C-alpha positions in Angstrom: 11.8 2.1 -4.0 9.2 1.5 -6.7 9.9 0.0 -10.2 7.4 -0.5 -13.1 7.5 -1.7 -16.8 5.9 0.7 -19.5 6.1 -1.4 -22.7 6.9 0.5 -26.1 3.5 0.8 -27.1 2.1 2.6 -23.9 5.5 4.6 -24.1 4.3 5.9 -27.5 1.0 6.9 -26.4 2.6 8.7 -23.4 4.6 10.6 -25.9 1.5 11.1 -28.1 -0.4 12.4 -25.3 -2.8 9.9 -25.4 -2.1 8.8 -21.9 -1.0 9.7 -18.8 0.9 8.0 -16.0 -0.4 9.2 -12.8 1.1 9.0 -9.2 -1.2 8.5 -6.1 0.0 8.9 -2.3 -2.0 8.5 0.3 0.0 9.6 3.6 -0.8 9.6 7.1 -2.6 12.0 9.6 -4.2 14.9 8.0 -2.8 17.7 10.5 1.2 16.7 10.0 3.4 18.5 8.2 4.8 16.0 5.1 7.7 16.8 3.4 10.1 14.8 1.1 11.5 14.4 -2.4 10.4 12.3 -5.0 12.7 10.7 -7.7 11.9 9.5 -10.8 14.4 8.0 -12.9 16.9 10.9 -12.6 14.3 13.6 -12.1 13.6 15.4 -8.7 10.7 17.1 -7.6 9.7 18.1 -4.0 6.2 18.0 -2.0 5.8 19.9 1.5 1.9 19.6 2.5 -0.4 18.7 5.4 -3.3 17.0 2.9 -3.7 13.3 3.6 -2.9 12.5 -0.2 -0.8 14.0 -3.1 -1.3 13.5 -7.0 1.2 14.2 -9.7 1.3 13.6 -13.5 4.7 11.8 -14.0 4.3 11.6 -17.9 7.3 13.9 -19.0 9.7 11.9 -16.4 8.7 8.5 -17.9 10.6 6.0 -20.3 10.4 3.2 -22.2 11.3 0.2 -19.9 11.9 0.0 -16.6 11.2 3.3 -14.5 12.3 3.7 -11.0 10.3 5.9 -8.5 12.1 6.9 -5.1 10.0 8.8 -2.2 12.5 10.6 -0.1 11.3 12.2 3.2 12.4 14.9 5.0 10.8 14.4 8.0 8.7 11.7 9.6 5.0 10.7 8.4 3.3 7.8 7.7 3.1 6.7 3.7 0.4 4.2 3.5 -0.1 3.7 -0.4 1.8 4.5 -3.6 0.1 3.9 -6.4 1.0 4.4 -10.4 -1.8 4.5 -13.0 -1.6 4.5 -16.8 -4.9 6.5 -17.6 -6.5 7.9 -20.9 
């Protein structure tokens, strides 16, 4: 579980499409299959890939204040890095 805060000012910029919230995952070995669900606040989406990275724009899932991201694996794989960035 990963938590981060979005200020009122940044939330308004996200709503106005001036900024995006990006999720970047760095995963284990390229050859292995990685399957799982990602829950952002109360919204869920899935991934199923063999790549060693995964990226998704989370802007539509974000709320003002505290946000919670849960990564729920459906099989065993290595999760090396979780990075959430606010980009122009």
